[in-house]
C-alpha distance (Angstrom), angle and dihedral (degrees) to the residues before:
residue distance angle dihedral
X1 . . .
X2 3.73 . .
X3 3.86 120.3 .
X4 3.83 123.2 -112.6
X5 3.71 90.6 -118.6
X6 3.85 90.6 54.6
X7 3.70 91.5 50.7
X8 3.82 92.2 51.3
X9 3.78 88.9 49.7
X10 3.77 91.7 54.6
X11 3.75 92.6 45.9
X12 3.78 89.6 52.4
X13 3.77 96.5 43.9
X14 3.79 93.1 47.9
X15 3.86 88.2 52.1
X16 3.83 92.0 47.3
X17 3.74 97.2 45.8
X18 3.78 103.3 33.0
X19 3.77 106.4 15.3
X20 3.82 93.2 -123.2
X21 3.78 113.5 138.9
X22 3.80 119.0 -143.7
X23 3.79 89.6 159.7
X24 3.82 93.7 108.0
X25 3.77 98.4 45.6
X26 3.78 117.9 110.1
X27 3.82 106.3 -93.4
X28 3.83 95.8 -139.7
X29 3.79 97.2 56.0
X30 3.77 94.5 34.9
X31 3.91 88.3 55.3
X32 3.90 92.4 50.8
X33 3.78 91.6 49.7
X34 3.86 96.0 45.0
X35 3.91 89.3 46.6
X36 3.81 88.5 52.7
X37 3.85 91.8 52.8
X38 3.77 89.9 43.8
X39 3.86 91.4 53.6
X40 3.87 92.8 44.7
X41 3.77 88.5 54.0
X42 3.77 90.8 54.8
X43 3.90 94.9 -134.0
X44 3.85 120.3 174.0
X45 3.82 93.3 -154.1
X46 3.73 136.4 18.8
X47 3.83 92.0 -122.7
X48 3.83 88.3 62.1
X49 3.85 89.4 53.6
X50 3.75 91.1 48.4
X51 3.84 91.8 48.6
X52 3.87 90.3 53.2
X53 3.77 92.7 47.3
X54 3.95 90.7 51.9
X55 3.75 97.7 43.4
X56 3.83 103.2 37.2
X57 3.81 113.1 57.7
X58 3.93 88.2 -176.0
X59 3.83 91.0 56.5
X60 3.77 89.1 44.5
X61 3.88 90.0 56.6
X62 3.80 91.0 48.7
X63 3.76 88.2 52.0
X64 3.76 93.6 51.4
X65 3.77 91.1 48.7
X66 3.86 92.5 51.6
X67 3.82 92.2 47.3
X68 3.78 98.0 45.3
X69 3.90 100.5 44.1
X70 3.71 114.2 111.2
X71 3.81 124.1 -153.0
X72 3.77 112.8 -119.8
X73 3.83 142.8 160.3
X74 3.75 137.3 -167.4
X75 3.80 116.7 -85.8
X76 3.78 88.7 2.0
X77 3.88 108.6 -173.2
X78 3.72 94.9 16.8
X79 3.84 93.5 -155.4
X80 3.75 88.7 62.7
X81 3.72 89.8 54.1
X82 3.75 91.1 45.3
X83 3.85 89.8 58.8
X84 3.79 91.2 45.7
X85 3.80 89.0 52.1
X86 3.81 98.9 43.8
X87 3.85 103.1 32.0
X88 3.78 111.8 18.2
X89 3.80 107.5 38.5
X90 3.83 93.1 52.6
X91 3.87 87.5 55.5
X92 3.85 94.1 46.7
X93 3.82 88.1 45.0
X94 3.85 90.5 71.4
X95 3.87 88.9 68.5
X96 3.78 122.2 91.6
X97 3.75 91.0 -130.6
X98 3.80 132.4 14.0
X99 3.83 124.7 -144.8
X100 3.76 116.4 -168.1
X101 3.84 128.3 -175.4
X102 3.83 122.3 -159.4
X103 3.79 100.8 -168.1
X104 3.84 112.2 -162.8
X105 3.85 91.0 12.6
X106 3.89 93.5 171.7
X107 3.78 110.4 -171.8
X108 3.80 94.0 -9.1
X109 3.91 104.9 -108.2
X110 3.81 91.4 129.1
X111 3.81 93.0 45.6
X112 3.84 90.3 54.6
X113 3.84 89.1 46.1
X114 3.81 89.0 55.3
X115 3.82 92.3 47.8
X116 3.82 92.7 52.5
X117 3.84 89.7 51.7
X118 3.70 93.0 48.2
X119 3.78 89.3 48.9
X120 3.79 91.8 51.5
X121 3.75 91.2 46.2
X122 3.90 90.6 53.3
X123 3.79 91.2 -115.7
X124 3.77 105.1 105.5
X125 3.74 94.7 91.3
X126 3.81 91.4 62.1
X127 3.78 98.6 37.2
X128 3.87 134.7 89.3
X129 3.74 120.2 -164.4
X130 3.78 115.1 -155.4
X131 3.85 109.8 -160.9
X132 3.73 121.3 -171.2
X133 3.79 138.7 176.0
X134 3.80 136.9 169.6
X135 3.78 89.1 -129.0
X136 3.83 116.1 80.3
X137 3.80 94.5 -166.6
X138 3.76 94.6 59.2
X139 3.81 92.4 45.6
X140 3.87 86.9 56.9
X141 3.81 89.8 56.3
X142 3.84 91.5 45.4
X143 3.79 92.8 52.2
X144 3.82 90.2 56.4
X145 3.76 94.3 53.9
X146 3.70 91.0 -143.4
X147 3.77 124.1 141.9
X148 3.79 137.4 167.4
X149 3.78 110.7 -80.4
X150 3.90 89.2 -141.3
X151 3.92 87.8 69.1
X152 3.87 93.6 56.8
X153 3.82 94.1 85.4
X154 3.79 91.1 56.6
X155 3.71 93.7 41.5
X156 3.82 92.8 47.1
X157 3.91 87.5 55.4
X158 3.82 92.3 48.1
X159 3.79 88.7 48.2
X160 3.87 91.3 52.6
X161 3.92 91.4 44.3
X162 3.79 87.8 53.1
X163 3.83 89.8 57.6
X164 3.80 99.6 -90.6
X165 3.80 114.7 158.4
X166 3.78 103.0 176.4
X167 3.80 130.5 88.8
X168 3.85 98.1 -87.8
X169 3.77 90.3 -153.9
X170 3.77 90.4 64.6
X171 3.80 88.5 74.0
X172 3.82 95.7 63.3
X173 3.78 144.2 36.0
X174 3.83 116.5 -126.1
X175 3.80 117.3 -141.1
X176 3.92 135.0 156.3
X177 3.84 94.2 -20.7
X178 3.83 95.0 -44.3
X179 3.77 134.6 102.9
X180 3.82 116.1 -145.5
X181 3.75 112.2 -162.1
X182 3.80 119.9 -138.5
X183 3.85 120.1 -84.6
X184 3.79 88.3 -133.7
X185 3.87 84.3 73.9
X186 3.79 98.2 42.8
X187 3.83 97.9 47.9
X188 3.79 86.7 69.4
X189 3.77 93.0 57.7
X190 3.75 132.5 85.8
X191 3.85 115.1 -163.4
X192 3.92 120.9 -161.8
X193 3.71 139.4 157.0
X194 3.86 112.2 -106.7
X195 3.77 128.5 167.1
X196 3.82 112.4 -144.9
X197 3.75 90.1 -161.1
X198 3.80 97.0 58.1
X199 3.72 113.2 7.7
X200 3.84 127.5 88.9
X201 3.82 137.7 -127.6
X202 3.86 111.3 -71.4
X203 3.82 103.6 -177.0
X204 3.81 146.7 -3.2
X205 3.71 115.1 -93.8
X206 3.91 138.2 -166.2
X207 3.84 92.6 -149.7
X208 3.74 132.3 16.8
X209 3.83 120.0 -167.3
X210 3.86 119.9 -170.0
X211 3.90 105.9 158.7
X212 3.69 120.7 -178.0
X213 3.71 99.5 -10.2
X214 3.85 102.2 98.9
X215 3.76 90.6 59.8
X216 3.84 86.7 76.0
X217 3.76 92.9 57.2
X218 3.80 130.5 77.8
X219 3.79 118.9 -114.6
X220 3.83 96.2 -94.1
X221 3.74 93.1 52.8
X222 3.80 90.8 45.9
X223 3.79 89.5 54.3
X224 3.84 89.1 50.5
X225 3.81 93.6 48.8
X226 3.84 92.7 47.0
X227 3.76 87.5 51.9
X228 3.69 91.4 52.1
X229 3.80 90.3 52.0
X230 3.80 89.8 49.0
X231 3.81 90.2 53.9
X232 3.77 90.3 48.8
X233 3.79 97.6 47.6
X234 3.79 125.7 90.7
X235 3.75 118.4 -130.3
X236 3.83 107.2 -89.8
X237 3.90 88.3 24.3
X238 3.77 121.9 129.8
X239 3.80 131.5 -120.8
X240 3.85 119.2 -158.1
X241 3.89 121.5 -165.1
X242 3.76 134.8 176.3
X243 3.76 125.5 -84.1
X244 3.81 96.2 -94.6
X245 3.82 94.4 40.0
X246 3.79 131.5 96.2
X247 3.83 143.4 175.2
X248 3.86 92.2 -150.7
X249 3.73 96.2 109.0
X250 3.77 99.6 36.7
X251 3.79 107.2 49.8
X252 3.85 128.7 56.2
X253 3.83 110.4 -103.6
X254 3.81 117.6 -98.9
X255 3.88 95.2 30.7
X256 3.81 90.7 94.9
X257 3.75 137.0 33.5
X258 3.73 120.6 -150.6
X259 3.84 114.5 -123.5
X260 3.79 118.7 -138.0
X261 3.82 116.2 -44.9
X262 3.82 92.6 -57.5
X263 3.82 121.6 97.4
X264 3.85 93.7 -96.4
X265 3.78 123.2 123.1
X266 3.76 130.3 -172.1
X267 3.78 118.5 -144.6
X268 3.81 105.3 -131.3
X269 3.88 100.4 176.9
């Protein structure tokens, strides 16, 4: 494993050379991810790794991509999507236009899941999904709407567990081991790079989803990001986080009401 002092050196050097600030990332998960990159590179000593990061901007970009990628899947936690389908979408459906923000969208599986549910609720035509991530490489993947065909069996099961009634395979075309999702879904998506650590609010949304991203940040940064979401959320809008995440320590009590048992809050003032 790498030493704490080595990790701090990397954080400082990356900031000094490239202006990217890992300082607020949770040390435990950052250390695991850096160690994985270090092993993949086959370095004998940490100083060789540091030297490569400093002197090779292409390698630095690869490292950032590896460290900032988040694992995701379609209809992840089907009970969460069941509540979105039954309880939240009907409330959003009363609005003339629905703006959604998937923050930290990774390769886009959850964005497509949402588009499918909006279509089935008859709301896709009046919705726009903004999907952002710090990682430019995963955004390119997400934009294409192409996922491994071998994952479709599991995703189809998740979809049914989340209350889906249609034939899941009608949403994509299968070809040479890949599944390409229909353009009817992707034309309601806007993908762009956004850094939750340093960028500001860019619109007002009716629902913001940021699931299993905050767990990688320390508590100060979590508070900052929650406040960014608060600034970006319309009154009576919804905020959805991951199973181990909360707004409890970040927002004044009484401003939000927790929805059901899932990590969904409604902004009430």
